[in-house]
C-alpha positions in Angstrom: -55.5 17.4 22.4 -55.6 19.8 19.4 -55.6 23.6 19.5 -56.1 26.6 17.3 -54.9 30.1 17.7 -56.5 33.6 17.2 -54.0 36.5 16.9 -54.5 40.2 16.3 -52.6 43.5 16.9 -53.1 45.0 20.4 -53.0 48.4 18.8 -54.8 50.9 21.0 -56.9 48.3 22.9 -56.6 48.1 26.6 -54.4 45.2 27.8 -56.6 44.2 30.7 -59.8 44.4 28.7 -58.3 42.2 25.9 -57.1 39.6 28.5 -60.5 39.5 30.2 -62.4 39.2 26.9 -60.2 36.3 25.7 -60.5 34.5 28.9 -64.3 35.0 28.9 -64.6 33.4 25.5 -62.5 30.4 26.5 -58.9 31.1 25.8 -56.5 28.4 27.3 -53.6 30.8 27.2 -52.7 34.4 26.1 -49.4 35.5 24.8 -48.1 39.0 24.0 -45.5 39.1 21.2 -43.2 41.9 19.9 -44.0 42.4 16.2 -40.8 44.4 15.6 -37.5 44.3 17.3 -37.9 46.5 20.3 -36.2 45.4 23.6 -38.1 45.6 26.8 -35.5 46.0 29.6 -35.9 44.6 33.1 -39.1 46.0 34.6 -39.4 47.4 38.1 -41.2 45.3 40.7 -44.9 45.3 39.9 -44.3 46.9 36.5 -45.5 45.2 33.3 -44.1 46.6 30.0 -45.2 45.8 26.5 -43.9 46.8 23.1 -45.2 49.7 21.1 -46.3 47.2 18.4 -47.6 44.2 20.2 -49.4 41.1 18.8 -51.9 39.2 20.9 -52.1 35.4 20.5 -54.8 33.4 22.2 -54.9 29.6 22.3 -58.1 27.6 22.2 -58.9 23.9 22.4 -60.1 22.7 19.0 -63.6 21.1 18.6 -64.9 18.9 15.8 -65.6 22.0 13.6 -62.8 24.5 14.1 -63.9 26.9 11.4 -67.4 27.3 12.8 -66.2 27.6 16.4 -63.5 30.2 15.5 -66.2 32.3 13.7 -68.3 32.2 16.9 -65.3 33.2 19.0 -64.6 36.2 16.6 -68.2 37.3 16.9 -68.0 37.3 20.7 -64.7 39.1 20.5 -66.3 41.8 18.3 -69.0 42.3 20.8 -66.5 42.7 23.7 -63.6 44.6 22.0 -65.1 46.2 18.9 -64.8 45.4 15.2 -61.1 46.3 14.8 -59.8 43.3 16.7 -62.1 40.8 15.0 -61.5 42.2 11.5 -57.7 42.1 11.9 -57.6 38.7 13.5 -56.0 35.6 12.0 -57.1 32.0 12.9 -54.7 29.1 12.4 -54.4 25.5 13.6 -51.6 24.7 16.0 -49.7 21.5 15.4 -49.7 19.1 18.4 -46.4 18.7 20.1 -44.7 18.9 23.5 -44.1 22.7 23.3 -42.0 23.1 26.4 -39.4 20.8 24.8 -39.7 21.6 21.1 -36.9 24.2 21.3 -34.4 21.5 22.3 -34.4 19.8 18.9 -31.6 22.0 17.6 -29.5 22.0 20.8 -26.0 20.7 20.2 -22.9 19.9 22.2 -20.9 23.0 23.2 -17.5 23.7 24.7 -16.7 26.4 27.2 -13.2 27.4 28.0 -10.5 24.9 27.5 -12.1 21.6 28.5 -15.7 22.0 29.8 -18.4 20.6 27.5 -22.2 20.7 27.9 -23.9 18.1 25.8 -27.5 16.7 25.4 -28.1 13.5 27.2 -28.3 11.4 24.0 -25.3 13.0 22.3 -22.0 11.3 21.6 -19.2 12.6 23.7 -16.5 14.8 21.9 -13.3 13.2 20.7 -11.3 14.9 23.4 -9.5 12.9 26.1 -9.4 15.9 28.4 -13.0 16.9 28.0 -15.0 17.5 31.2 -18.6 16.5 30.3 -21.9 17.8 31.7 -24.8 15.8 30.3 -28.0 17.9 30.5 -31.7 17.6 30.2 -33.0 21.1 31.3 -36.6 19.9 31.7 -38.8 23.0 32.3 -35.9 25.0 33.8 -33.7 27.6 32.3 -30.1 26.8 31.4 -28.5 24.9 28.6 -25.5 27.1 27.9 -26.9 28.5 24.7 -27.7 31.9 26.3 -24.7 34.3 26.4 -25.1 34.8 30.2 -24.8 31.1 30.9 -22.0 30.7 28.4 -20.0 33.5 30.1 -20.4 31.9 33.5 -19.2 28.5 32.2 -16.2 30.1 30.5 -15.1 31.6 33.8 -15.9 28.4 35.8 -13.5 26.4 33.6 -10.7 28.7 34.8 -11.4 28.7 38.5 -9.5 26.6 41.2 -12.6 24.7 42.4 -10.9 21.4 43.4 -12.2 20.4 46.9 -14.0 23.7 47.3 -17.7 24.4 48.1 -19.8 26.3 45.5 -23.2 28.0 45.7 -25.3 28.1 42.6 -27.9 30.8 43.3 -30.8 30.7 40.9 -29.7 27.3 39.6 -32.3 26.7 36.9 -31.4 23.4 35.3 -28.4 23.1 37.6 -25.9 23.6 34.7 -23.5 25.8 36.6 -23.5 23.8 39.8 -23.1 20.5 37.8 -20.2 22.0 35.9 -18.5 23.0 39.2 -18.9 19.4 40.5 -17.5 18.0 37.3 -14.5 20.4 37.7 -13.8 18.7 41.1 -15.7 21.0 43.5 -16.3 19.1 46.7 -19.9 20.2 47.2 -22.5 22.4 45.6 -25.5 24.1 47.1 -28.1 24.7 44.4 -30.7 27.4 45.3 -33.9 28.4 43.4 -37.4 29.7 44.2 -38.9 27.4 41.4 -39.6 23.8 42.5 -39.3 22.7 38.8 -35.7 24.1 38.8 -34.8 22.2 41.9 -36.3 19.0 40.4 -34.4 19.5 37.2 -31.1 20.1 39.0 -31.5 17.0 41.2 -32.3 14.8 38.2 -29.4 16.2 36.2 -27.1 15.6 39.1 -28.2 12.0 39.2 -27.7 11.7 35.5 -24.1 13.0 35.9 -23.4 10.8 38.9 -22.7 13.8 41.2 -25.9 13.9 43.3 -24.0 12.7 46.5 -22.2 16.0 46.5 -25.2 18.3 45.8 -27.7 20.0 48.1 -30.8 21.6 46.7 -32.8 24.2 48.6 -35.3 27.1 48.3 -34.4 30.7 48.5 -35.9 31.0 52.0 -33.2 28.7 53.5 -30.0 30.2 54.9 -26.6 29.9 53.2 -23.3 28.7 54.6 -20.3 30.5 53.3 -18.6 28.9 50.2 -15.5 29.5 48.2 -17.4 30.4 45.0 -20.9 32.0 44.6 -22.5 31.8 41.2 -25.6 33.9 40.4 -26.9 34.0 36.9 -30.2 35.8 37.4 -31.1 39.5 36.7 -29.5 42.9 37.5 -32.3 44.0 39.9 -32.3 40.8 42.1 -28.4 40.8 42.0 -28.4 44.3 43.5 -31.0 43.4 46.1 -29.2 40.2 47.0 -25.8 41.9 47.4 -25.6 41.7 51.2 -26.7 38.0 51.2 -24.5 36.9 48.4 -21.5 38.8 49.8 -21.9 37.2 53.2 -22.1 33.8 51.5 -18.7 34.2 49.8 -15.6 33.3 51.9 -12.8 35.8 52.3 -10.5 35.3 49.4 -13.3 33.5 47.5 -14.8 34.2 44.1 -18.2 35.5 42.9 -19.6 35.2 39.4 -22.6 37.5 38.6 -24.5 37.3 35.3 -27.8 37.7 33.7 -27.3 41.4 33.1 -26.9 43.7 30.2 -23.7 45.7 29.6 -25.6 48.9 30.5 -26.4 47.4 33.9 -22.9 46.3 34.9 -21.9 49.6 36.6 -24.9 49.4 39.0 -24.2 45.8 39.9 -20.5 46.4 40.4 -21.3 49.3 42.7 -23.5 47.1 44.8 -20.6 44.6 45.4 -17.7 47.1 45.4 -17.2 47.2 49.2 -16.8 43.5 49.5 -14.9 42.5 46.4 -12.0 43.3 44.2 -13.3 43.4 40.6 -11.2 41.0 38.5 -12.9 41.5 35.2 -16.1 42.1 33.3 -16.5 39.9 30.2 -19.0 40.6 27.4 -20.9 38.7 24.7 -23.3 40.5 22.5 -25.2 42.9 24.7 -24.7 40.8 27.8 -22.0 40.7 30.4 -20.7 38.7 33.4 -18.8 40.1 36.4 -16.0 38.1 38.0 -14.7 39.3 41.4 -12.6 38.2 44.4 -13.8 38.6 48.0 -11.6 40.9 50.0 -9.7 39.3 52.9 
């Protein structure tokens, strides 16, 4: 199936009116994009933030005569939103490809810490006899090690005494952290996520790495049995909200690794866990950071 795209600046237009108008004229999807370099930090529950200079992109299925059809769409858009949107709009054909996997084409093998490697499924292993390999296909789930928050977690994991221990990977995504723990000789990993796609990707990656016998996947509604190590690479807000649950899930003397947060958010997250943990270190990369702590006895 082929598609074309109509894009225009949001400017002073109302977000909800734009969305309704595009859906009414047949848009398959609508995306809002930052035209500058303005960060939008983690929103509050129910809050939806956009950039001050936002570009609207709407995707449409292509017919036999794309040019004529696009002109008709622009005419209908003009009637619903006014002439400004239609006059500033740009129409372009969209190449057909598997978009949810296109970004993986430049993904390469990476080392974390002294011996832990994360490599694409088809990649040749590194020439390192001590390498611990995690072969990964993230599917539609988050987590390849390319993001600083994941990289920081993997770096800490490589240094932990995980042998014969139980680990919880909360917000598992592709399963990368839990799989790394198993490859580092953890006895068992419980991988938790609210997204069924993440649980599916984690299970398939565990099979690919021949560690599925030591993995349990479950949704966030299920209870947690205490483990030696709790990993949670999510967001600052949920980490704060989950502090009682994740603290209870960490054995006395155990370890917790918290990531997915900006450096400016570290203080609030540390405060939420301070009563239950001795803070070992906060490590940083770019504007992101990761908290590593030891459960008090």
